[in-house]
Every structure is written in C-alpha cells, then in structure tokens.
C-alpha positions as CSV (number, residue, x, y, z in Angstrom):
1,M,27.4,-6.3,3.6
2,T,25.9,-3.9,6.1
3,T,24.6,-5.5,9.3
4,V,23.0,-4.3,12.5
5,P,24.7,-5.4,15.7
6,L,22.7,-7.8,17.8
7,K,22.6,-5.5,20.8
8,T,21.2,-2.7,18.7
9,R,18.7,-5.0,17.1
10,R,17.4,-6.2,20.5
11,H,17.2,-2.6,21.8
12,A,15.2,-1.5,18.8
13,Q,12.7,-4.3,19.3
14,D,12.5,-3.7,23.0
15,N,11.2,-0.2,22.3
16,I,8.3,-1.7,20.3
17,Q,5.9,-3.4,22.7
18,T,3.3,-4.8,20.3
19,I,2.5,-5.0,16.6
20,S,-1.0,-5.3,15.0
21,V,-1.2,-6.8,11.5
22,V,-4.2,-5.5,9.4
23,I,-5.3,-7.6,6.5
24,P,-8.5,-6.7,4.5
25,T,-9.7,-9.5,2.2
26,K,-12.4,-10.3,-0.3
27,D,-12.9,-13.5,-2.2
28,R,-9.2,-14.6,-1.9
29,K,-9.5,-17.5,0.5
30,D,-6.5,-19.5,-0.8
31,D,-4.3,-16.4,-1.0
32,L,-5.3,-15.4,2.5
33,V,-4.4,-18.8,3.9
34,H,-0.9,-18.5,2.5
35,T,-0.4,-15.0,3.9
36,I,-1.5,-16.1,7.3
37,E,0.8,-19.1,7.2
38,S,3.8,-16.9,6.4
39,L,2.8,-14.7,9.4
40,L,2.6,-17.7,11.8
41,T,6.2,-18.8,11.0
42,Q,7.9,-15.4,11.7
43,T,11.0,-15.2,13.9
44,R,9.1,-12.4,15.7
45,M,5.4,-13.2,15.8
46,P,2.8,-10.4,15.5
47,D,0.9,-9.7,18.7
48,E,-2.5,-9.6,16.9
49,I,-3.8,-10.2,13.5
50,M,-6.8,-8.3,12.3
51,I,-8.7,-9.7,9.3
52,V,-11.5,-7.7,7.8
53,D,-13.3,-10.1,5.5
54,Q,-15.7,-8.6,2.8
55,S,-16.4,-12.0,1.2
56,C,-20.0,-13.3,1.2
57,V,-18.8,-16.5,2.8
58,P,-16.2,-16.3,5.6
59,S,-12.7,-17.0,4.3
60,V,-11.1,-18.3,7.5
61,D,-12.1,-20.2,10.6
62,P,-10.9,-18.1,13.5
63,K,-10.3,-21.2,15.6
64,T,-7.5,-22.3,13.3
65,I,-5.4,-19.1,14.1
66,P,-3.2,-19.9,17.2
67,I,-2.5,-16.3,18.2
68,Q,-4.6,-13.3,19.1
69,L,-7.1,-12.7,16.3
70,V,-9.7,-10.1,15.6
71,Y,-11.8,-11.4,12.7
72,I,-14.5,-9.1,11.3
73,H,-16.8,-10.5,8.7
74,A,-18.6,-7.6,7.1
75,P,-19.6,-8.3,3.5
76,H,-21.2,-4.9,3.0
77,I,-18.0,-2.9,3.4
78,S,-17.3,-1.1,0.2
79,G,-13.6,-1.6,-0.3
80,L,-10.1,-1.8,0.9
81,T,-10.0,1.7,2.5
82,H,-13.2,1.0,4.3
83,A,-11.9,-2.2,5.7
84,R,-8.7,-0.6,6.9
85,N,-10.6,2.1,8.7
86,V,-12.7,-0.4,10.6
87,A,-9.5,-2.3,11.7
88,M,-7.9,1.0,12.8
89,E,-10.7,1.6,15.2
90,R,-9.8,-1.6,17.0
91,A,-6.1,-2.1,16.6
92,R,-4.2,-2.1,19.9
93,G,-0.6,-2.5,18.9
94,D,2.2,0.2,19.0
95,I,2.9,-0.5,15.4
96,W,0.2,-1.0,12.7
97,L,1.3,-3.2,9.8
98,F,-1.0,-3.1,6.8
99,L,-0.7,-6.1,4.4
100,D,-2.5,-7.2,1.3
101,D,-4.1,-10.6,1.4
102,D,-1.9,-12.0,-1.4
103,V,1.6,-11.6,0.0
104,I,4.1,-14.2,1.3
105,L,6.5,-12.9,3.9
106,E,10.1,-14.2,4.5
107,R,10.5,-15.5,8.0
108,E,12.4,-12.5,9.3
109,F,10.1,-9.9,7.8
110,V,8.4,-8.7,11.0
111,E,11.7,-8.8,12.9
112,E,13.6,-6.8,10.3
113,L,10.7,-4.3,10.1
114,L,10.8,-3.6,13.8
115,V,14.6,-3.2,13.8
116,A,14.3,-0.2,11.5
117,Y,12.2,1.7,14.0
118,S,14.9,3.9,15.3
119,P,13.9,7.1,17.2
120,G,12.3,9.7,14.8
121,V,11.1,7.1,12.3
122,T,7.3,7.2,11.8
123,G,6.9,4.4,9.3
124,V,8.7,1.4,7.8
125,S,7.9,-0.6,4.8
126,G,9.7,-3.7,3.4
127,I,10.8,-4.6,-0.1
128,I,8.8,-6.6,-2.7
129,T,11.1,-9.2,-4.3
130,N,9.2,-10.2,-7.4
131,Y,8.5,-6.9,-9.2
132,T,10.2,-6.8,-12.5
133,R,11.5,-3.7,-14.4
134,P,9.0,-2.5,-17.0
135,G,9.9,-2.1,-20.7
136,I,12.2,0.6,-21.9
137,S,9.4,2.9,-23.1
138,R,7.6,2.8,-19.8
139,R,10.9,3.5,-17.9
140,L,11.7,6.4,-20.2
141,F,8.2,7.8,-19.6
142,E,8.7,7.5,-15.8
143,D,12.1,9.1,-15.9
144,L,11.2,12.0,-18.3
145,F,7.6,12.9,-17.4
146,V,6.8,11.8,-13.8
147,R,8.4,14.6,-11.9
148,G,8.0,16.5,-8.6
149,P,5.5,15.0,-6.2
150,F,4.3,12.6,-8.8
151,H,7.6,10.8,-8.9
152,D,7.4,7.3,-7.4
153,D,10.5,6.5,-5.4
154,R,9.3,3.0,-4.4
155,Q,9.3,1.1,-7.6
156,P,13.0,1.4,-8.5
157,I,13.9,0.0,-5.1
158,Y,11.7,-3.0,-5.8
159,W,13.3,-3.5,-9.2
160,R,16.7,-3.8,-7.4
161,A,15.6,-6.2,-4.7
162,K,18.2,-8.8,-5.4
163,T,21.1,-6.4,-5.1
164,L,19.8,-4.6,-2.0
165,R,19.6,-7.5,0.5
166,A,21.3,-6.5,3.7
167,G,21.6,-3.0,2.3
168,N,21.0,0.3,4.1
169,L,17.6,1.7,4.9
170,K,16.1,3.7,2.0
171,R,14.2,6.9,2.8
172,V,11.1,7.4,0.7
173,K,8.1,9.8,0.6
174,Q,5.4,7.1,0.2
175,F,4.7,3.5,0.8
176,T,2.9,0.7,-1.2
177,G,-0.3,-0.4,0.4
178,A,0.6,-4.1,0.1
179,L,3.1,-3.6,2.9
180,M,3.4,-0.6,5.1
181,S,3.6,0.0,8.8
182,F,3.4,3.1,11.0
183,R,3.7,4.0,14.7
184,A,0.1,3.9,15.9
185,D,0.5,7.2,17.8
186,A,1.5,9.0,14.5
187,V,-1.5,7.8,12.4
188,R,-4.2,7.2,15.0
189,H,-6.0,10.4,13.9
190,L,-5.8,9.6,10.1
191,R,-8.2,7.4,8.1
192,F,-8.1,6.2,4.5
193,D,-10.4,7.9,2.0
194,V,-13.5,5.8,1.6
195,N,-14.3,7.6,-1.7
196,L,-11.7,5.2,-3.1
197,T,-13.4,1.9,-3.6
198,G,-12.6,-1.3,-5.5
199,G,-8.9,-1.5,-6.3
200,C,-8.5,1.8,-4.4
201,L,-5.8,3.3,-6.6
202,A,-3.7,5.9,-4.7
203,E,-5.1,5.1,-1.3
204,D,-1.6,4.4,0.0
205,I,0.0,7.5,-1.6
206,D,-2.8,9.8,-0.3
207,F,-2.5,8.4,3.3
208,C,1.3,9.1,3.3
209,A,0.8,12.6,1.7
210,R,-1.4,13.6,4.6
211,L,1.4,12.9,7.2
212,P,3.5,16.0,8.3
213,R,6.0,17.0,5.7
214,D,9.0,16.2,8.0
215,T,7.8,12.6,8.5
216,V,10.5,10.0,8.2
217,L,9.4,6.9,6.1
218,Q,11.9,4.2,5.3
219,I,12.1,1.0,3.4
220,A,14.0,-1.8,5.1
221,P,15.6,-4.0,2.4
222,N,15.9,-7.0,4.7
223,A,12.1,-7.0,5.4
224,R,11.2,-8.9,2.3
225,L,8.1,-10.5,0.8
226,L,6.6,-11.8,-2.4
227,H,3.5,-10.0,-3.7
228,K,1.5,-12.4,-5.9
229,R,-0.8,-9.7,-7.1
230,S,-3.8,-12.0,-7.4
231,A,-6.0,-11.2,-10.4
232,I,-9.1,-11.5,-8.3
233,G,-10.6,-8.0,-7.7
234,R,-7.9,-6.1,-9.6
235,P,-8.7,-3.8,-12.5
236,T,-7.9,-5.0,-16.0
237,T,-8.0,-1.7,-17.8
238,H,-5.3,0.0,-19.9
239,W,-2.4,1.2,-17.6
240,L,-3.1,4.8,-18.7
241,D,-6.5,4.6,-17.1
242,S,-5.2,3.6,-13.6
243,H,-2.1,5.8,-13.8
244,S,-4.0,8.9,-14.8
245,Q,-6.7,8.3,-12.2
246,S,-4.1,8.1,-9.5
247,S,-2.2,11.2,-10.6
248,S,-5.4,13.2,-11.1
249,Y,-6.8,12.2,-7.7
250,M,-3.5,13.2,-6.0
251,R,-3.5,16.4,-7.9
252,H,-6.9,17.5,-6.7
253,R,-6.6,16.0,-3.2
254,N,-3.1,17.0,-2.2
255,W,-0.7,18.3,-4.8
256,H,-2.0,21.8,-5.7
257,R,0.5,23.8,-3.6
258,G,1.8,26.2,-6.1
259,V,3.6,26.6,-9.4
260,S,5.9,23.6,-9.0
261,D,3.0,21.2,-8.6
262,D,1.2,22.9,-11.5
263,L,4.1,22.5,-13.8
264,S,4.7,18.9,-12.7
265,F,1.1,18.0,-13.4
266,A,1.1,19.8,-16.8
267,W,4.3,18.0,-17.9
268,L,2.8,14.7,-16.9
269,Q,-0.1,15.3,-19.1
270,I,2.2,15.9,-22.1
271,G,3.8,12.5,-21.2
272,Y,0.4,10.8,-21.2
273,A,-0.4,12.3,-24.6
274,L,2.8,11.0,-26.0
275,M,2.3,7.5,-24.5
276,A,-1.3,7.4,-25.7
277,A,-0.1,8.3,-29.3
278,V,2.5,5.6,-29.2
279,G,-0.1,3.1,-27.9
280,S,-2.6,4.2,-30.6
281,L,0.0,3.6,-33.3
282,K,0.8,0.1,-32.0
283,R,-2.9,-0.7,-32.1
284,G,-3.4,0.4,-35.7
285,G,-4.8,3.8,-35.0
286,S,-7.1,2.7,-32.1
287,L,-8.2,5.6,-29.8
288,E,-8.4,3.2,-26.8
289,P,-5.3,4.6,-25.1
290,F,-6.7,8.2,-25.4
291,R,-10.0,7.0,-24.0
292,A,-8.3,5.3,-21.1
293,W,-6.3,8.4,-20.3
294,R,-9.4,10.6,-20.4
295,A,-11.6,8.2,-18.4
296,G,-9.0,7.8,-15.7
297,A,-8.2,11.5,-15.4
298,Q,-11.9,12.4,-15.1
299,R,-12.5,9.7,-12.5
300,G,-9.5,10.8,-10.5
301,K,-10.7,14.4,-10.6
302,N,-14.1,13.5,-9.4
303,L,-12.8,11.4,-6.6
304,G,-10.2,13.9,-5.5
305,S,-12.7,16.8,-5.6
306,R,-15.1,15.2,-3.1
307,A,-14.8,15.8,0.6
308,P,-12.9,12.8,2.2
309,T,-15.3,10.2,3.5
310,L,-14.5,8.2,6.6
311,A,-16.0,4.8,7.4
312,P,-18.3,4.3,10.4
313,A,-16.8,2.2,13.2
314,S,-19.3,-0.7,12.8
315,F,-22.0,-2.0,10.5
316,P,-25.4,-3.6,11.3
317,K,-24.4,-7.0,9.7
318,E,-20.8,-7.1,11.0
319,T,-19.7,-10.2,12.9
320,T,-16.6,-10.0,15.1
321,V,-14.8,-12.9,16.6
322,Q,-12.0,-12.1,19.0
323,G,-9.4,-14.7,20.0
C-alpha cells in the first residue's frame, strides 16, 4: 500500500489556504441535501459552499448550513454550464471544487484531494466508486475505435476503484464534471460554454481541453465518492446519440489540429456505424440506432461550430444569500 507521510500531507494542505465548493442544482432537493450532508462531515471542511439553484422553488434553507454559504437562487439560468460560470464570478477560494448535486463524498474526500496538490499540479479529481464496467461489446468499441484525443482515460480508472484505494496518483487529460477541482489562478480566465444546455454533454472535456497542453491533471484514488446519477434532468436517449454529440462537439470545438485528429475522428465514425448496425440487428432491423447517431452528430456539430457563449455575471431575478 502506498501512503503519504503525515508531514508531507500537512505541508501540502498548508499550501492551500481555502477551497470553494461549487454545486449547481435543479429539482433535486433530496439529492442535494445528501450531498451537503457529506460535505459537512469532512475531515477537512470546505471554506465556502456555493449553490446555484435553478429550481422554481428554493431547494435549501441557507440558515441550515453551518459554514460559509453563497446561495444563488436563479430559476432562469439555462443549464449546468451557466450556473458554474455564475459561481466562478464569486468564488473566493484558492481551489475551486466542482461537484454534481447527486454525489456522496467519503469523509476524507476533501483532505485527500488537497494532499494531491503538489507544486506544478493544476487540477485534481477524485475517483467514482460505483461505476461498473460496461458490456464486452461496448468495451471492444472503446478499445478499438475511440482513439487519439477522443480516448477517455477516466472511465477505466473508475471501473477499478476497488483495487486502486491507496494507490498512486493517476495522470489524465480530462476530468468528469461530477467531481473536478482546479487551482483558481489557473482557470480564473476560463468559463464553461453556455451553448451546452440541459445535460451539457462534453462541458467538462471542453473545459479541460482549453487548458494549456502541458497542464498536469491528476486523479487521486483516495479521494472517493459515490455518484448516484439521479435520473432527474438526465437524457434518456440511445447512447449513440449522446456519445456522437460529445465527440462531434469536441471535434468542431477543439480537436481539428491536423491529420492525426482527422484520422481519429474518421475511425470513430466507422465504429459508430458498426455499433449502429449491431444495435439495429438486435432491434429486428430498427433504424433507431442510426437515427440516434445522426441526430447526436448533427447536434454536436451545430453546438461546436457556434462561437462560445459566456454567462452574464448576474440576472434580474437572481436572489443571493451569503452566510
């Protein structure tokens, strides 16, 4: 088992003065309560919690949160990316930790996250403990056809969560939006693309892709949480729809840097065609998988071809309560 000496752990945390936790939420009151409860029992408490609530009715009573809270009730915000941008305008911590509103953190999550911030590290994420490996056909598709910049190096780490406890830090090229943190000074100039609304597929990958190419991003296997993936507000379409939207968006927004990117994207389309054919056969000849692939790809192209849109800092109907 690999452990970090106590002296080293304390020194790492001493270099981090404050941490702001950003949680966008909409219509998930019960999930949000559980997320907040897990934050309030941390061995290293956050210095402020920032909740951007897009629900019609407020999801939380700010008076019930016993630490510094910035609660923004803004029902007219158009999505997750919009909400995060609003929070980033106000966050005061040295580290910004972005969480979904349906996660349950282990008690040492924040402490272990901060320990991983050695000099030169720009961002640290944790590990999701309840993601299961997909079926063999989906794994073969990922291994064979999702190559180059489109390769997702996060998911295999999550699949091995049980065996990685107390393991070494894992360097990755991108984070999952449900749990990602950055040094504030490194991302203060960035914002999430507000063109991505609703479930905001690829918002996390796009944000990481716009960091400098030598940026060091790491997953700390000891910073662990459960992601419930609440059904509320999540898309229910065929997986080819969401997958092709994400890849098409990233292709047109970021990954068009030369022949290597071109070949990786073309090879991925061959994989989509094969998976759509397999899906069609399983459905008795239904063309639904092909329609899902086409619809997602077109949507992603349209979104990725638009100029990035940033959120305004405030809204006419926004209500802010600061603890």
